[in-house]
C-alpha positions as CSV (number, residue, x, y, z in Angstrom):
1,M,-128.9,-73.7,-83.3
2,L,-126.0,-75.4,-81.6
3,P,-123.7,-77.8,-83.5
4,A,-125.1,-81.5,-84.0
5,S,-123.4,-83.9,-81.8
6,K,-120.5,-85.0,-83.7
7,S,-121.0,-88.1,-81.0
8,I,-123.7,-89.4,-82.7
9,S,-122.6,-88.4,-86.0
10,N,-119.5,-90.1,-86.6
11,R,-120.9,-93.7,-84.6
12,L,-123.9,-93.3,-87.8
13,L,-121.5,-93.1,-90.3
14,V,-119.2,-96.4,-89.2
15,M,-122.9,-97.8,-88.7
16,R,-123.7,-96.7,-92.7
17,A,-120.6,-97.3,-94.0
18,L,-120.8,-100.9,-92.6
19,C,-124.5,-100.9,-93.8
20,G,-123.4,-101.7,-97.3
21,K,-126.7,-99.7,-98.1
22,D,-126.8,-95.5,-98.2
23,F,-129.6,-94.1,-95.7
24,A,-129.7,-90.0,-94.8
25,I,-128.1,-88.7,-91.7
26,N,-130.2,-85.2,-91.7
27,N,-128.1,-82.7,-89.3
28,I,-125.2,-84.5,-89.6
29,S,-122.5,-82.9,-88.1
30,E,-120.3,-80.3,-89.6
31,A,-117.7,-80.6,-87.0
32,E,-113.8,-81.6,-88.6
33,D,-113.6,-85.0,-87.3
34,S,-117.2,-85.7,-89.2
35,V,-115.9,-84.2,-92.2
36,L,-112.6,-86.2,-92.8
37,L,-114.1,-89.3,-91.6
38,Q,-116.8,-89.3,-93.6
39,K,-113.9,-88.4,-96.5
40,L,-111.9,-91.2,-95.3
41,L,-114.5,-93.1,-95.8
42,E,-115.0,-92.5,-99.1
43,T,-111.5,-93.7,-100.0
44,I,-111.3,-96.3,-97.7
45,F,-114.5,-98.2,-99.8
46,S,-114.2,-96.9,-103.3
47,D,-112.3,-99.1,-106.1
48,H,-108.6,-99.2,-104.9
49,N,-105.9,-102.0,-106.1
50,H,-106.0,-104.4,-102.5
51,K,-102.1,-105.1,-103.4
52,K,-101.7,-101.3,-103.0
53,V,-100.8,-100.0,-99.2
54,I,-102.8,-97.1,-98.4
55,E,-102.2,-94.6,-96.5
56,L,-105.1,-92.1,-94.2
57,D,-104.4,-89.5,-92.0
58,T,-106.3,-89.2,-89.1
59,A,-104.6,-85.7,-88.6
60,N,-105.7,-84.9,-85.1
61,A,-108.9,-86.3,-84.6
62,G,-108.8,-89.7,-82.2
63,T,-112.4,-90.7,-82.5
64,V,-111.6,-91.1,-86.6
65,M,-108.2,-93.3,-85.5
66,R,-109.7,-95.2,-83.3
67,F,-113.2,-97.0,-85.3
68,L,-111.1,-96.9,-87.9
69,T,-108.8,-99.4,-86.8
70,P,-111.5,-102.3,-86.1
71,L,-112.9,-101.3,-89.6
72,L,-109.8,-101.6,-91.3
73,A,-108.9,-104.9,-89.4
74,M,-111.8,-106.7,-91.5
75,L,-111.7,-105.1,-95.1
76,P,-109.5,-106.3,-97.5
77,G,-106.6,-104.3,-98.5
78,K,-103.4,-102.7,-97.3
79,W,-103.2,-99.4,-94.7
80,V,-101.7,-96.9,-93.2
81,L,-104.0,-95.2,-90.2
82,T,-101.4,-92.5,-88.9
83,G,-102.0,-88.7,-87.5
84,S,-100.7,-85.2,-86.4
85,D,-97.7,-85.7,-83.6
86,R,-100.0,-85.3,-81.2
87,M,-102.1,-88.4,-82.5
88,K,-98.7,-90.6,-82.5
89,Q,-98.5,-89.8,-78.5
90,R,-102.2,-91.0,-77.8
91,P,-102.0,-94.7,-76.7
92,I,-103.9,-97.2,-79.0
93,G,-102.6,-100.5,-77.6
94,I,-105.4,-101.5,-75.8
95,L,-107.9,-101.7,-78.6
96,V,-104.6,-103.4,-80.7
97,E,-104.4,-105.9,-78.8
98,A,-108.1,-106.6,-78.3
99,L,-108.2,-107.1,-82.6
100,K,-105.1,-109.2,-82.3
101,H,-106.7,-111.7,-80.3
102,L,-110.0,-111.3,-82.6
103,G,-107.4,-112.2,-85.7
104,A,-106.5,-108.6,-87.2
105,S,-102.6,-108.3,-88.4
106,I,-101.5,-104.9,-87.0
107,E,-98.0,-103.7,-86.6
108,F,-96.6,-100.2,-85.3
109,L,-94.5,-98.9,-87.5
110,A,-93.1,-96.4,-84.6
111,K,-93.2,-96.2,-80.7
112,P,-95.0,-99.4,-79.5
113,G,-98.3,-99.1,-78.3
114,Y,-99.0,-95.8,-80.5
115,P,-100.1,-95.1,-83.7
116,P,-98.7,-95.1,-86.4
117,L,-100.4,-98.6,-87.4
118,L,-99.5,-100.5,-90.6
119,I,-102.6,-103.1,-90.9
120,T,-103.2,-105.7,-92.9
121,G,-107.4,-106.3,-93.2
122,T,-108.1,-109.7,-92.7
123,G,-111.4,-111.6,-92.1
124,L,-111.8,-111.5,-88.2
125,H,-113.7,-113.7,-86.4
126,G,-115.8,-113.1,-83.4
127,S,-114.8,-114.5,-79.7
128,E,-115.2,-113.4,-76.4
129,L,-112.6,-110.3,-74.9
130,T,-111.9,-108.9,-72.1
131,I,-110.8,-105.0,-72.0
132,D,-109.4,-101.9,-69.8
133,S,-112.6,-99.9,-70.1
134,G,-110.7,-97.5,-67.9
135,T,-108.7,-95.5,-70.6
136,S,-111.0,-94.5,-73.1
137,S,-114.4,-95.5,-74.3
138,Q,-113.8,-95.2,-77.8
139,F,-112.2,-98.5,-77.2
140,T,-115.1,-99.7,-76.6
141,T,-117.2,-98.6,-79.0
142,A,-114.9,-99.0,-82.0
143,L,-115.4,-102.8,-81.0
144,L,-118.7,-102.8,-80.7
145,L,-119.4,-101.0,-83.9
146,I,-117.9,-103.4,-85.5
147,A,-119.2,-106.2,-83.5
148,P,-122.5,-107.4,-85.2
149,Y,-120.2,-108.3,-88.6
150,L,-118.0,-111.3,-86.6
151,P,-119.1,-114.6,-87.3
152,D,-120.1,-115.1,-83.7
153,G,-121.1,-111.7,-82.6
154,L,-118.6,-110.3,-79.3
155,I,-118.7,-110.9,-75.6
156,L,-117.1,-108.4,-74.0
157,H,-116.4,-107.8,-70.2
158,L,-115.1,-104.7,-69.0
159,K,-112.4,-104.7,-66.4
160,G,-111.5,-101.5,-64.0
161,R,-112.9,-98.5,-63.2
162,Q,-115.0,-97.1,-66.0
163,V,-114.2,-94.1,-68.1
164,S,-117.1,-92.1,-70.0
165,T,-119.8,-95.3,-69.3
166,P,-122.0,-92.9,-71.1
167,Y,-120.8,-93.1,-74.7
168,A,-120.5,-97.1,-74.8
169,L,-124.7,-96.7,-73.8
170,M,-124.9,-94.0,-76.6
171,T,-123.3,-96.5,-78.8
172,T,-125.3,-100.0,-78.1
173,K,-128.6,-97.7,-78.3
174,L,-127.8,-96.3,-81.4
175,M,-127.0,-99.9,-82.6
176,Q,-130.4,-101.5,-81.2
177,Q,-132.5,-98.7,-83.5
178,F,-130.5,-100.0,-86.0
179,G,-131.5,-103.2,-85.6
180,A,-128.4,-104.9,-83.9
181,K,-128.8,-107.4,-80.8
182,V,-126.9,-106.0,-77.8
183,K,-127.6,-106.8,-74.2
184,Q,-125.3,-104.3,-72.3
185,G,-124.9,-105.1,-68.9
186,K,-122.9,-103.3,-66.2
187,T,-119.4,-105.0,-66.7
188,R,-120.3,-107.2,-69.9
189,I,-121.4,-106.3,-73.3
190,H,-123.0,-108.5,-75.8
191,A,-123.6,-108.6,-79.6
192,S,-125.0,-110.9,-81.6
193,P,-124.1,-111.3,-85.2
194,G,-126.1,-109.7,-87.5
195,A,-126.4,-106.2,-89.6
196,Y,-127.6,-102.5,-89.4
197,K,-130.6,-101.9,-91.1
198,P,-130.4,-98.7,-93.4
199,M,-132.9,-96.1,-91.7
200,D,-132.9,-92.7,-92.1
201,F,-132.0,-90.5,-89.3
202,S,-131.5,-87.7,-87.9
203,V,-128.8,-86.6,-84.8
204,E,-129.5,-84.0,-82.1
205,S,-127.5,-80.9,-81.1
206,D,-124.3,-81.3,-79.2
207,W,-124.7,-81.1,-75.4
208,S,-120.9,-81.0,-74.6
209,A,-121.1,-78.0,-76.6
210,A,-123.6,-75.7,-74.4
211,A,-121.7,-76.3,-72.1
212,F,-119.6,-73.0,-72.5
213,W,-122.6,-71.0,-72.3
214,Y,-123.5,-72.7,-69.4
215,E,-120.5,-71.6,-68.2
216,S,-120.9,-67.6,-69.8
217,A,-124.6,-67.6,-67.9
218,V,-122.8,-68.1,-64.6
219,F,-120.2,-65.1,-65.6
220,A,-123.1,-63.0,-67.3
221,E,-124.8,-60.7,-64.6
222,E,-128.8,-61.3,-66.4
223,V,-129.5,-64.6,-68.8
224,D,-132.0,-65.1,-71.2
225,L,-130.6,-67.2,-73.3
226,E,-132.0,-69.8,-76.0
227,L,-130.1,-73.3,-77.1
228,L,-131.9,-74.7,-80.0
229,G,-131.7,-78.5,-80.8
230,L,-131.6,-80.0,-77.8
231,Q,-133.0,-82.8,-76.6
232,V,-134.4,-83.8,-72.7
233,H,-134.6,-87.1,-73.6
234,S,-131.2,-87.2,-75.2
235,C,-128.3,-89.9,-75.5
236,Q,-125.8,-88.2,-74.7
237,G,-123.8,-88.0,-70.9
238,D,-123.0,-84.0,-71.4
239,A,-126.7,-83.9,-70.9
240,I,-125.9,-83.5,-67.3
241,L,-124.9,-80.1,-67.7
242,P,-128.8,-78.7,-66.6
243,A,-128.2,-80.5,-62.9
244,I,-124.7,-79.3,-62.4
245,Y,-125.7,-75.7,-63.5
246,E,-128.7,-75.5,-61.0
247,N,-125.8,-75.1,-58.5
248,F,-124.5,-71.6,-59.7
249,G,-128.3,-70.1,-60.0
250,I,-128.6,-71.5,-63.3
251,M,-132.3,-72.8,-64.5
252,T,-132.8,-74.4,-68.0
253,E,-136.2,-74.7,-69.0
254,F,-137.4,-77.1,-71.8
255,T,-138.6,-76.2,-74.8
256,E,-139.9,-77.6,-78.0
257,R,-137.2,-75.5,-79.9
258,G,-134.3,-77.1,-77.4
259,I,-133.5,-74.9,-74.0
260,R,-133.6,-71.6,-72.4
261,L,-131.4,-70.6,-69.4
262,T,-132.2,-67.7,-67.0
263,K,-130.2,-67.4,-63.5
264,V,-130.9,-66.7,-59.8
265,K,-129.5,-65.3,-57.1
266,K,-127.3,-68.3,-55.3
267,K,-124.9,-68.6,-53.0
268,I,-122.1,-71.6,-53.7
269,D,-119.4,-72.0,-51.2
270,G,-117.4,-75.3,-52.9
271,F,-118.4,-77.5,-55.5
272,Y,-117.6,-81.1,-56.0
273,L,-117.7,-83.5,-59.2
274,D,-117.1,-86.9,-60.5
275,F,-116.6,-86.1,-63.8
276,S,-115.9,-90.6,-64.8
277,D,-119.0,-90.5,-66.8
278,F,-118.9,-86.8,-68.8
279,P,-115.1,-85.6,-68.6
280,D,-115.3,-83.3,-72.6
281,I,-117.3,-81.2,-69.7
282,A,-115.1,-81.0,-67.2
283,Q,-112.8,-77.9,-68.0
284,S,-116.3,-75.6,-68.0
285,V,-117.2,-76.6,-65.2
286,I,-113.3,-76.0,-63.1
287,A,-113.5,-72.8,-65.3
288,T,-116.4,-71.6,-63.8
289,C,-115.4,-72.0,-60.2
290,A,-112.5,-70.7,-61.0
291,G,-114.1,-67.5,-62.5
292,I,-116.3,-67.0,-59.4
293,G,-113.4,-67.5,-57.3
294,I,-114.8,-70.5,-55.5
295,R,-112.7,-74.0,-54.2
296,G,-113.0,-77.2,-55.4
297,R,-112.2,-80.7,-55.9
298,F,-112.9,-82.6,-60.0
299,E,-112.3,-86.0,-59.8
300,G,-112.6,-88.8,-62.7
301,V,-110.3,-86.5,-65.0
302,Q,-107.6,-88.8,-65.8
303,S,-108.6,-89.3,-69.5
304,L,-108.4,-85.7,-70.4
305,Q,-104.6,-86.2,-70.4
306,I,-104.7,-87.6,-73.1
307,K,-107.7,-86.2,-75.5
308,E,-105.9,-83.4,-78.5
309,T,-103.7,-81.6,-75.5
310,D,-103.3,-82.5,-72.0
311,R,-106.1,-80.3,-71.2
312,L,-105.3,-80.6,-66.7
313,R,-102.2,-79.1,-67.5
314,A,-103.8,-76.3,-70.5
315,I,-106.6,-75.5,-68.0
316,K,-103.6,-75.1,-64.6
317,N,-101.6,-73.5,-67.2
318,E,-104.2,-70.6,-68.0
319,L,-106.1,-70.6,-64.8
320,Q,-102.9,-69.7,-62.8
321,K,-102.9,-66.5,-65.1
322,L,-106.3,-65.2,-63.1
323,G,-104.3,-66.3,-59.5
324,T,-106.2,-70.1,-59.0
325,Q,-104.3,-71.9,-57.5
326,V,-104.2,-75.6,-59.3
327,T,-103.1,-78.6,-58.1
328,F,-103.4,-82.5,-59.1
329,S,-103.5,-85.4,-56.8
330,R,-102.0,-88.3,-58.4
331,E,-102.3,-92.7,-59.0
332,N,-99.6,-94.4,-60.6
333,E,-98.6,-91.4,-61.9
334,L,-101.9,-90.3,-63.8
335,I,-103.6,-87.4,-62.3
336,T,-107.0,-88.5,-61.0
337,A,-108.1,-85.1,-59.5
338,V,-108.2,-81.5,-59.9
339,E,-108.4,-79.0,-56.6
340,I,-108.6,-74.7,-57.4
341,E,-108.2,-72.3,-54.7
342,P,-108.6,-69.1,-56.0
343,M,-106.0,-67.0,-54.5
344,K,-106.0,-63.3,-55.4
345,M,-108.3,-63.2,-58.9
346,T,-107.1,-60.8,-61.5
347,F,-109.3,-60.0,-64.0
348,P,-106.2,-57.5,-66.5
349,K,-107.9,-56.2,-70.2
350,G,-105.9,-57.8,-73.1
351,L,-105.1,-61.0,-70.8
352,T,-103.5,-63.9,-73.5
353,F,-104.9,-67.1,-73.4
354,E,-103.1,-70.0,-74.5
355,T,-105.2,-73.1,-76.6
356,Y,-102.9,-75.6,-77.2
357,G,-103.9,-76.4,-80.4
358,D,-107.4,-77.8,-78.2
359,H,-110.7,-76.7,-79.5
360,R,-112.6,-77.5,-75.6
361,T,-109.6,-75.4,-74.4
362,A,-110.5,-71.9,-77.0
363,M,-114.0,-71.9,-76.1
364,T,-113.4,-72.7,-72.4
365,M,-111.1,-69.8,-72.0
366,A,-113.8,-67.8,-73.9
367,P,-115.8,-66.7,-71.3
368,F,-113.9,-64.9,-69.2
369,A,-113.9,-62.4,-71.8
370,L,-117.3,-61.6,-69.3
371,K,-115.3,-60.6,-66.5
372,T,-113.2,-58.4,-67.9
373,A,-112.8,-56.0,-70.9
374,E,-111.1,-57.3,-73.5
375,I,-108.9,-61.0,-73.4
376,K,-106.9,-62.6,-76.6
377,I,-107.3,-66.3,-78.0
378,L,-104.4,-67.2,-79.8
379,N,-104.8,-69.7,-82.3
380,P,-109.1,-69.4,-82.5
381,D,-109.2,-71.9,-85.5
382,V,-109.0,-74.8,-83.1
383,V,-113.0,-74.7,-82.7
384,V,-113.7,-75.7,-86.0
385,K,-113.2,-79.2,-84.7
386,S,-116.3,-79.5,-83.1
387,Y,-117.7,-76.2,-83.0
388,P,-116.7,-74.6,-86.6
389,R,-119.2,-71.6,-85.8
390,F,-119.2,-70.5,-82.0
391,W,-117.0,-67.4,-82.7
392,E,-120.4,-66.3,-84.5
393,H,-122.4,-67.6,-82.5
394,L,-120.5,-65.6,-79.3
395,K,-120.3,-62.8,-81.8
396,S,-124.6,-63.4,-82.0
397,V,-125.4,-62.5,-78.4
398,G,-123.4,-59.5,-78.3
399,F,-119.8,-60.6,-78.0
400,E,-117.3,-58.3,-80.0
401,I,-115.4,-60.6,-82.1
402,H,-112.1,-59.4,-83.9
């Protein structure tokens, strides 16, 4: 069974907290981020002295930092919301400015626009906001999750080139399932005042976790692999994986239990894709192309620079070890596209890959064990952030892990 969707689980945890009535979240994510969010919500909603400043550490969990910021802004109390050194380099100014427009009292305690934050909970008012949706869809989601609890609801106007749009759609669909009145257009989302209705819910498996298995399937000589828990009619944007990997000869059959992957021979000379709607799987697809020695161009990847690490520089550094030439296209200092040109491909035994403290980088490089006799992954425990049993699952299909 693949891990449960962290994205769905974290949204449900915030919605349940706002609902004020307990309901069961079955198959909730065991990812480090989700476990952390549960613990912090318990702290927030436990009895405490509202005059005392309470510090909440989000570690390296971007979703947790962004989802808690609006929530704390509307709750009585004083809060310091902080995180890891990397978290303090990840921008949150767009979200903070939007919340201030709703009446929030938030101060930057160090660098303007970045955590840590001092939040003094106030009664927020509903309003009409314009927000730049070109940095992270999590800003949009964070505002939407609290929208039904604003006196006048919320109207969001989205400006700029939107990224990770399916994640915002996931949010509105879940809100609607729990009784919220939300209407979503291309550049406008209207959430009416109301409340979430308690309802037991089962979380589907995580499509982004399947990316590393699709990558492995391309590198393997023969494939007959079943991945459990994935749904054909998923609200996850990463459910685009079957369509992407059909280009590489990986065929996906939906079953009652999940999906079955098989492989057919297919010639491919190059590959192009815009990842604006599903950036989390970009690393795996880029690595796939590099691993089979084809050129590629990958656009819509700018958000990867502000993840747990700068994933674009991470993938460049590691793929160059294989003899892949990686170049970036820039616009206003942001990397907007990655191009790869395999040179003389090398897969030496014992190749060491750095993970940069990033779970997806670790899992992206792991399938290269199929291209050589042995690889070394540094700091392998980072996978607990989203896929705690990743190495165990690799062993179950024949990988030797030491």
